[in-house]
C-alpha positions in Angstrom: 6.0 -12.6 29.1 8.6 -11.0 26.9 7.7 -7.7 25.3 8.7 -9.4 22.1 5.5 -11.7 22.5 2.6 -9.5 21.9 0.7 -9.7 19.0 0.0 -6.4 16.7 -2.9 -8.3 14.9 -6.1 -10.2 16.3 -5.1 -13.5 17.5 -8.7 -14.3 19.1 -12.1 -14.2 17.4 -12.9 -11.5 20.3 -10.5 -9.4 18.9 -12.9 -8.9 15.9 -13.9 -5.3 16.8 -10.6 -3.9 17.5 -9.9 -5.4 13.9 -12.7 -3.5 12.5 -11.5 -0.4 13.6 -8.4 -0.7 12.2 -9.9 -0.4 8.7 -11.1 2.9 9.4 -9.6 6.1 9.6 -9.9 7.3 13.1 -6.1 7.4 13.5 -3.7 6.0 11.6 -2.1 3.9 14.5 -4.8 3.8 16.7 -6.0 0.2 15.5 -2.6 -1.0 15.7 -2.0 -0.2 19.3 -5.4 -1.7 20.3 -4.8 -4.6 19.0 -1.1 -5.1 20.3 -3.1 -4.8 23.6 -5.6 -7.4 22.6 -2.6 -10.0 21.5 -0.3 -9.3 24.8 -3.6 -10.2 27.0 -4.4 -13.4 24.9 -0.6 -14.5 25.2 -0.7 -13.6 28.9 -3.3 -16.5 29.3 -2.1 -19.2 26.9 -2.9 -22.7 28.0 0.3 -24.6 28.5 -1.5 -27.9 29.6 -1.1 -31.2 27.6 -2.9 -31.0 24.4 -6.2 -33.1 23.8 -6.7 -32.2 19.9 -7.2 -34.7 17.7 -8.5 -34.8 14.1 -9.2 -37.1 10.8 -6.3 -36.3 8.1 -8.2 -34.5 5.3 -5.4 -33.3 3.2 -4.5 -30.1 1.5 -3.1 -30.3 -2.1 -0.3 -32.0 -2.5 -1.4 -34.5 0.0 2.4 -36.0 0.6 4.3 -35.3 3.3 6.0 -31.9 3.3 9.4 -32.7 2.8 11.4 -29.7 2.0 15.3 -28.8 1.9 16.3 -26.2 4.3 15.1 -22.6 2.7 12.9 -24.7 -0.1 9.4 -23.5 -0.3 6.3 -25.1 -1.0 2.2 -23.9 -1.8 -0.3 -25.9 -0.3 -3.7 -25.5 -1.6 -6.7 -26.0 0.8 -9.3 -25.0 -1.8 -10.5 -28.7 -2.2 -12.1 -28.6 1.1 -8.7 -30.1 2.8 -7.7 -28.9 6.2 -4.7 -31.1 7.2 -1.0 -31.0 6.1 1.7 -33.8 7.3 5.2 -32.4 7.9 8.4 -34.2 8.0 9.5 -33.5 11.3 13.0 -34.7 12.9 13.7 -31.4 14.5 12.9 -29.2 11.4 10.9 -25.9 11.8 8.8 -24.2 9.1 7.2 -20.8 8.7 3.7 -21.3 7.8 2.1 -18.6 6.0 -2.2 -19.2 5.9 -3.5 -16.9 3.1 -7.0 -16.2 1.5 -5.7 -15.7 -1.9 -8.9 -13.9 -3.4 -10.6 -10.3 -4.3 -13.8 -12.9 -4.8 -15.3 -13.4 -1.4 -17.7 -11.0 0.9 -15.5 -8.6 3.1 -16.0 -10.4 6.2 -13.7 -11.6 8.7 -13.6 -15.8 8.5 -12.6 -17.4 11.7 -9.7 -20.0 11.5 -7.4 -21.8 13.6 -3.8 -23.6 13.1 -3.4 -26.1 15.4 -1.5 -29.7 15.8 -2.3 -32.4 18.3 1.0 -33.7 18.3 2.9 -31.5 19.8 3.6 -30.0 23.5 2.0 -26.6 23.8 4.3 -26.1 26.7 7.7 -26.9 24.4 6.2 -25.4 21.3 5.4 -22.0 23.1 8.9 -21.5 23.5 9.9 -19.1 20.5 6.8 -17.2 19.7 7.8 -13.8 18.5 9.7 -13.1 15.3 13.3 -12.7 15.8 14.4 -8.6 16.0 16.9 -7.5 13.2 19.6 -6.3 15.0 19.1 -3.3 17.6 17.7 0.4 17.4 21.1 1.6 18.0 22.6 -0.5 14.9 20.8 1.0 12.2 22.0 4.6 12.3 20.1 7.8 13.6 19.5 9.8 10.7 15.9 10.8 11.1 12.9 9.9 8.7 10.1 12.5 8.3 7.1 12.2 10.7 3.9 11.0 8.8 1.7 13.9 8.4 -2.4 13.3 8.6 -4.2 11.8 5.7 -7.8 11.5 6.7 -9.0 14.9 4.6 -7.1 13.8 1.8 -8.3 9.9 1.6 -11.8 11.3 2.4 -11.6 13.6 -1.1 -10.0 10.7 -2.8 -12.4 8.2 -1.8 -15.6 11.0 -3.0 -13.8 11.4 -6.3 -12.9 7.8 -6.8 -16.4 6.7 -6.4 -18.0 9.7 -8.6 -15.4 8.5 -11.3 -16.7 4.9 -11.2 -20.1 6.2 -11.5 -19.5 8.4 -14.5 -17.8 5.5 -16.3 -21.0 3.2 -15.3 -23.0 5.6 -16.8 -21.6 6.0 -20.1 -20.5 10.0 -19.1 -17.4 9.8 -20.3 -17.0 10.1 -24.1 -14.6 7.1 -25.7 -11.3 7.7 -26.9 -12.5 7.0 -30.5 -14.5 10.0 -30.3 -11.8 12.6 -29.2 -8.4 11.4 -28.7 -6.0 12.8 -31.2 -5.4 10.6 -34.0 -2.0 9.0 -34.1 0.7 11.7 -35.7 -1.6 14.4 -35.1 0.0 17.5 -33.6 -0.9 19.1 -30.4 -2.8 22.7 -30.3 -0.5 25.1 -29.8 -0.8 26.0 -25.8 -2.4 29.6 -24.5 -0.1 32.1 -24.2 1.7 32.9 -20.8 -0.2 35.3 -19.0 -3.8 34.8 -20.5 -6.9 33.9 -18.2 -9.0 31.0 -18.1 -11.9 29.8 -15.7 -12.1 26.7 -14.3 -14.7 24.7 -12.2 -12.7 23.6 -9.1 -14.3 21.2 -6.3 -14.8 23.0 -3.1 -15.6 20.4 -0.4 -14.2 16.9 0.8 -17.2 15.3 -0.2 -17.1 16.4 -4.0 -20.1 17.9 -4.1 -19.7 21.7 -4.5 -17.9 23.7 -7.0 -16.4 27.1 -7.0 -15.6 29.0 -10.8 -12.2 30.4 -10.6 -10.2 32.6 -12.9 -6.6 31.5 -13.2 -3.6 32.8 -15.0 -1.3 30.8 -17.1 1.9 31.6 -15.3 4.4 28.4 -16.9 4.6 26.8 -20.4 6.4 23.6 -20.5 6.7 21.1 -22.8 4.8 18.7 -20.6 2.7 20.7 -18.4 0.8 24.5 -17.8 0.9 26.1 -14.9 -2.4 28.0 -13.8 -2.5 30.4 -10.8 -5.8 31.6 -9.1 -5.8 35.3 -9.4 -7.2 35.2 -5.7 -3.9 33.4 -4.5 -2.9 35.5 -1.6 0.4 37.4 -1.4 3.4 36.4 0.2 3.9 33.1 -1.8 6.1 32.2 -5.0 8.5 35.0 -6.5 8.2 35.1 -9.9 11.7 33.0 -10.1 10.4 30.4 -8.0 7.3 30.2 -9.5 8.9 29.4 -13.0 11.1 27.0 -11.0 8.5 25.1 -9.8 6.6 24.8 -13.0 10.0 23.6 -14.8 10.2 21.2 -12.2 6.7 19.4 -12.5 7.4 19.7 -16.5 10.9 18.6 -16.8 11.5 16.2 -13.7 8.1 14.9 -11.9 5.9 14.5 -14.9 8.3 12.4 -16.8 9.0 10.4 -14.0 5.4 9.1 -14.2 4.8 8.9 -17.7 7.9 6.7 -18.2 6.8 4.3 -15.8 3.1 4.2 -16.5 2.7 5.5 -20.0 1.1 8.7 -21.0 -2.2 10.0 -19.8 -5.2 10.7 -22.1 -5.3 14.2 -24.0 -8.7 15.3 -24.4 -8.3 18.8 -24.7 -5.4 18.2 -27.9 -2.9 20.2 -25.8 -0.4 17.7 -25.4 0.2 18.5 -21.6 -1.1 17.9 -18.3 -2.6 21.3 -16.3 -1.5 22.3 -13.1 -3.9 24.8 -11.5 -3.1 26.1 -7.8 -5.8 27.6 -6.0 -7.0 29.0 -2.7 -10.2 27.2 -3.3 -8.1 23.7 -2.4 -6.6 25.2 0.7 -9.9 26.2 2.2 -11.1 22.4 1.7 -9.3 21.5 4.9 -10.5 23.8 7.8 -7.4 25.0 10.1 -8.9 23.7 13.1 -8.3 19.9 11.8 -5.0 20.3 10.0 -3.2 19.0 12.8 -5.4 16.0 13.6 -6.8 15.5 10.0 -4.2 16.9 7.6 -5.1 18.6 4.7 -6.0 18.3 0.9 -2.6 19.0 -1.0 -3.8 18.0 -4.3 -6.3 15.8 -6.4 -7.5 14.7 -9.6 -11.0 14.7 -10.7 -12.2 12.7 -13.1 -15.4 14.6 -13.8 -12.9 16.3 -16.3 -13.3 13.2 -18.6 -16.9 13.9 -18.7 -18.6 15.6 -21.5 -19.3 19.0 -22.7 -22.2 18.9 -21.0 -21.2 18.7 -17.9 -21.1 22.0 -16.4 -18.5 21.0 -13.9 -16.0 19.2 -16.7 -13.0 21.2 -17.3 -12.5 19.1 -20.4 -8.6 17.9 -20.0 -6.4 16.4 -17.6 -6.2 18.8 -14.6 -4.0 18.7 -11.6 -5.5 20.7 -8.5 -3.3 22.1 -5.6 -3.0 24.1 -2.8 -1.2 27.6 -3.2 1.2 29.0 -0.6 -0.7 30.8 2.1 2.0 32.0 5.0 -0.6 34.0 6.6 -3.2 31.3 6.8 -6.0 33.3 5.0 -7.8 30.3 3.6 -6.8 27.4 6.0 -3.6 26.4 7.8 -0.8 28.1 6.9 1.2 26.9 4.0 4.9 28.3 3.1 6.5 27.9 -0.3 9.1 25.3 1.6 5.7 23.4 2.7 4.8 22.6 -1.0 7.9 22.0 -1.9 8.2 19.0 0.7 4.4 17.8 0.2 2.8 18.8 -3.3 5.6 16.5 -5.4 4.7 13.3 -3.8 1.1 13.9 -4.1 1.3 15.5 -7.9 3.1 11.9 -8.8 0.5 10.0 -6.8 -2.9 11.7 -8.4 -1.0 11.7 -11.7 -1.2 8.2 -11.4 -4.7 7.9 -10.7 -5.4 10.1 -13.9 -3.2 7.8 -15.8 -5.0 4.8 -14.5 -8.7 6.3 -15.1 -7.7 7.9 -18.5 -6.2 4.5 -19.6 -8.7 2.1 -18.7 -11.9 4.3 -19.2 -11.2 7.2 -22.0 -8.5 5.3 -23.9 -9.7 1.7 -23.2 -13.1 2.4 -23.2 -14.0 0.1 -20.0 -14.1 0.7 -16.4 -11.7 2.3 -14.2 -8.8 -0.2 -12.4 -9.6 -1.9 -9.2 -9.6 0.7 -6.5 -6.8 -1.2 -4.4 -4.5 -1.9 -7.3 -4.8 2.0 -8.5 -3.5 2.7 -5.0 -0.7 0.8 -4.7 0.5 1.9 -8.2 0.0 5.5 -7.0 1.9 4.8 -3.8 4.7 3.3 -6.1 4.7 6.8 -8.0 5.5 8.3 -4.9 8.1 6.0 -4.4 9.7 6.3 -7.8 10.1 10.3 -6.9 12.4 9.3 -4.2 14.3 6.3 -5.8 15.1 9.3 -8.4 17.0 11.1 -5.7 18.1 8.3 -4.3 20.1 7.6 -7.5 21.4 10.8 -7.5 22.4 10.8 -4.4 24.0 7.3 -2.9 25.1 7.8 0.4 26.6 9.5 2.1 25.8 12.4 -0.5 23.1 14.9 -0.1 22.2 14.0 3.6 22.2 17.2 6.2 23.3 14.0 8.5 25.3 11.5 6.8 23.6 8.5 8.7 20.2 9.6 6.9 18.8 6.4 5.1 17.0 8.8 2.4 18.8 11.9 0.8 17.1 15.1 2.0 15.9 15.3 -1.6 14.0 12.3 -1.3 12.1 12.9 2.4 8.9 14.4 0.9 8.4 11.4 -1.1 8.9 8.6 1.5 5.5 8.5 3.7 3.3 6.4 1.4 5.7 3.3 1.4 7.4 3.9 4.8 5.0 4.0 7.2 2.1 2.6 5.5 4.1 -0.1 4.7 4.9 -0.9 8.7 1.5 -0.3 9.4 0.3 -3.2 6.8 3.0 -5.8 8.5 1.7 -4.7 11.9 -1.8 -5.8 10.5 -1.4 -8.6 7.9 -4.4 -10.3 8.7 -6.6 -7.3 9.2 -5.8 -5.3 6.4 -7.0 -6.5 3.2 -5.0 -6.0 0.2 -7.5 -7.1 -2.2 -10.7 -6.0 -0.9 -10.1 -2.5 0.6 -10.8 0.4 -1.1 -10.6 4.4 -1.0 -13.9 4.0 1.5 -11.5 2.6 3.9 -9.5 5.5 5.1 -7.0 3.4 7.2 -3.2 3.5 6.4 -2.5 -0.5 6.3 -4.5 -1.7 3.5 -2.2 1.1 1.4 0.7 -0.2 2.7 -0.1 -3.8 1.8 -1.2 -2.5 -1.9 2.3 -0.9 -2.2 4.2 -4.0 -1.2 2.2 -6.1 -3.4 3.2 -3.7 -6.1 6.6 -3.6 -4.9 7.0 -7.5 -5.4 5.4 -7.6 -8.7 8.1 -5.0 -9.9 10.8 -6.7 -8.3 10.3 -9.9 -9.6 9.1 -9.1 -13.3 10.5 -5.6 -13.8 9.1 -2.0 -13.2 7.5 -2.4 -17.1 4.8 -4.2 -15.4 3.5 -0.8 -14.0 2.6 -0.2 -17.6 1.2 -3.1 -18.5 -1.2 -3.2 -15.2 -2.3 0.3 -16.7 -3.2 -1.5 -19.9 -4.6 -4.4 -18.5 -8.1 -5.6 -17.1 -10.1 -3.6 -14.8 -10.0 -6.4 -12.4 -7.0 -6.4 -10.1 -6.4 -10.1 -10.1 -6.9 -10.7 -13.7 -4.7 -7.5 -14.5 -1.6 -9.0 -12.3 -2.3 -12.6 -13.6 -1.9 -11.3 -17.2 0.6 -9.1 -16.4 3.1 -11.4 -14.3 2.1 -14.8 -16.2 1.2 -16.5 -13.2 -1.6 -17.3 -11.0 -2.4 -15.0 -8.4 -2.6 -17.4 -5.4 1.0 -18.8 -6.6 2.0 -15.1 -6.5 0.2 -14.1 -3.4 2.1 -17.0 -1.3 5.4 -16.0 -2.9 4.4 -12.6 -1.5 3.2 -13.3 1.7 6.6 -15.4 2.3 8.9 -12.5 0.8 7.6 -10.0 4.0 9.8 -12.2 6.1 11.9 -14.6 3.9 13.8 -11.4 2.5 16.8 -10.8 4.3 16.7 -13.3 7.2 18.9 -12.3 10.0 22.7 -13.8 10.0 22.2 -15.0 6.3 22.9 -14.1 2.9 20.0 -12.3 1.4 20.1 -15.3 -1.4 19.1 -17.7 1.4 15.5 -17.7 0.0 14.6 -18.4 -3.5 14.4 -15.5 -5.4 10.9 -15.8 -5.8 10.5 -15.2 -2.0 12.6 -12.1 -2.1 12.2 -8.5 -3.0 15.2 -6.8 -4.7 15.0 -2.9 -4.8 14.1 -2.7 -1.1 15.5 -4.6 2.2 12.3 -4.3 4.3 13.9 -5.5 7.2 16.3 -2.9 7.3 13.7 0.0 6.2 11.6 -1.1 9.2 14.6 -1.2 11.4 15.4 2.4 10.3 11.8 3.7 11.3 12.1 1.9 14.2 15.4 3.3 15.1 14.5 7.0 14.4 11.2 6.7 16.0 12.7 7.9 19.5 10.4 5.1 21.2 7.1 6.1 20.1 4.3 3.5 20.7 3.4 3.9 17.0 6.3 1.8 16.0 6.5 -0.7 18.5 9.2 -2.9 17.2 12.2 -3.3 14.8 10.6 -5.8 13.0 6.7 -5.7 12.8 5.9 -8.9 11.2 5.4 -11.2 13.8 5.0 -15.2 13.9 3.7 -17.6 16.3 3.7 -21.2 17.2 1.6 -23.7 16.4 0.1 -25.7 19.1 -2.5 -27.5 20.1 -4.5 -24.3 21.0 -7.5 -24.2 19.1 -8.6 -20.8 20.1 -10.3 -19.2 17.1 -8.3 -16.4 15.0 -9.7 -14.2 12.4 -8.3 -13.4 8.6 -10.0 -11.2 6.1 -10.2 -12.5 2.5 -7.0 -10.8 0.9 -4.7 -11.0 3.7 -2.0 -13.5 5.4 -0.8 -13.9 9.0 2.3 -15.9 10.3 3.1 -19.2 12.0 6.0 -21.3 12.9 6.3 -25.2 13.4 8.6 -26.3 15.5 8.9 -30.2 15.3 10.2 -32.7 17.9 13.6 -34.3 16.9 12.3 -37.5 17.9 9.3 -37.4 15.9 9.1 -38.6 12.4 6.2 -36.6 11.0 3.8 -33.6 12.5 0.4 -32.9 11.1 -1.2 -29.6 11.3 -4.6 -28.7 10.7 -5.9 -25.3 9.0 -9.9 -25.0 9.4 -12.6 -23.0 10.3 -14.3 -23.7 13.5 -15.9 -27.5 13.7 -13.5 -28.8 11.5 -14.9 -28.7 7.9 -13.2 -27.3 5.1 -13.1 -23.6 3.8 -15.0 -22.4 1.1 -13.5 -22.6 -2.5 -14.1 -19.2 -3.5 -11.7 -18.0 -0.4 -9.0 -19.7 -2.1 -7.5 -20.9 1.1 -3.7 -22.3 1.1 -0.8 -22.4 3.2 2.8 -21.2 1.8 5.4 -23.0 3.7 9.2 -22.4 4.2 11.5 -24.5 5.9 13.4 -22.4 8.4 17.2 -22.7 8.4 18.8 -23.8 11.5 19.0 -21.0 14.3 15.9 -18.6 12.8 
């Protein structure tokens, strides 16, 4: 079997255990590699005997035979209990994308098969894999930064997001009406530079311990106050560097987030976000685990919005971060350069979480936004940092190597959307976009959440970010309200766009506008990652999304709610029509709550 025919996501139900491991945080890429091996084994034993499948017609809606022009699309709703679709044949080829477009189903794998009794399995198996986009050498040699381990960061984020939800449900966060400044009110004068203040700082990865620190105000800006723990080790920022650091966050990074997502609340009335650098944050991540588990670079704690009776609430909008520690006194070593490379992206990410919580809970008086959508928006915030520098430095400017895809100044902002979106594309049927949460520590679902948010912004404009912040807490309802379309319709086009945007060798406009991204060429982005990964097994192919042939094989595959998967149907030239069944074992219809559907795209000749 050709190497390109190995499957990145579980083809058969026995792969379920590996699929479940992909949801966890055991390793950024371990789940993907296990599933590749399972797919290769399944492919090597594919049955190519004559088809014996037969089934009764039970049409999804619309029930008519699918007749599409080349590069046209259609969504087929199988929520009516329908399981079959009939396609016009005559040699036409179709991309078929099975989906469960819901966030209201149990978070468990659903068995299904996609098959046809009207095709020769041997003939249909000829094109199993996605065509590669160019070759590794064709996309340049400029390197992209290696991913840093994120397990420690994700663990703390999970603990703090869960506590924020508990605080909101319990009513421990006072409403905006009780304490937000009135319209036109003047912010209180900031403290004087050099003044001291005490803070309660979370000091373990479970968010269950705090340390009292004393910090000195080092920088006063129009948008931010920068405090530094008085116990910060020597050898860190020079006074000039510290002022420049504060100005960077105050004048560049914070306005990037607030312009896109809106302003946070202002519970302390100072008109600013506080940034606190403390070695307590460094010490949360043991040095022995930095190379494998990573470290916490920064965080936002919703407890700071709790009432004055909460002894751990600092009563303000605060971002906590590490301090430079070049001699590794508190944990693994961090130079000023390390902080410049990692903390800005984490700040943009966590500030979005802060804005989301303050808009939904503090100012909106409701519950926190859906965890998966909140995370997708935070990765979009990281991407905004990269876009800021990409716009300032079009290629080949600002690049150590002119072949670099991203300018040097973007390098610290690309991990979330670059690596994690590739990881999702490897596992599109096991990484649920709509049901995952911070408790699921893997990277793949985060990449899917960013891809969906990126798609929405490309289709409607970046103003949708702010609309989502002000929308319902329910993620699907928020998207439908902001985009003006049903979620299943959007999800169908989104699933198609991951493959149909920038089809190899064809103009990008070949696919309908609803089935394309605009700001990112994903095939090019992922191809660059492949080309610069030096043969790493973590990035196994040029195009991670794989497409598998519809045959008479009814082997059971698995799909999570909130996910997609990809098949192609190559119809015989001499046939008038071919029918395909999308059904669970036994052939009955799926539960309507799964929102089962098929998104279809007629492939141009040669694809």
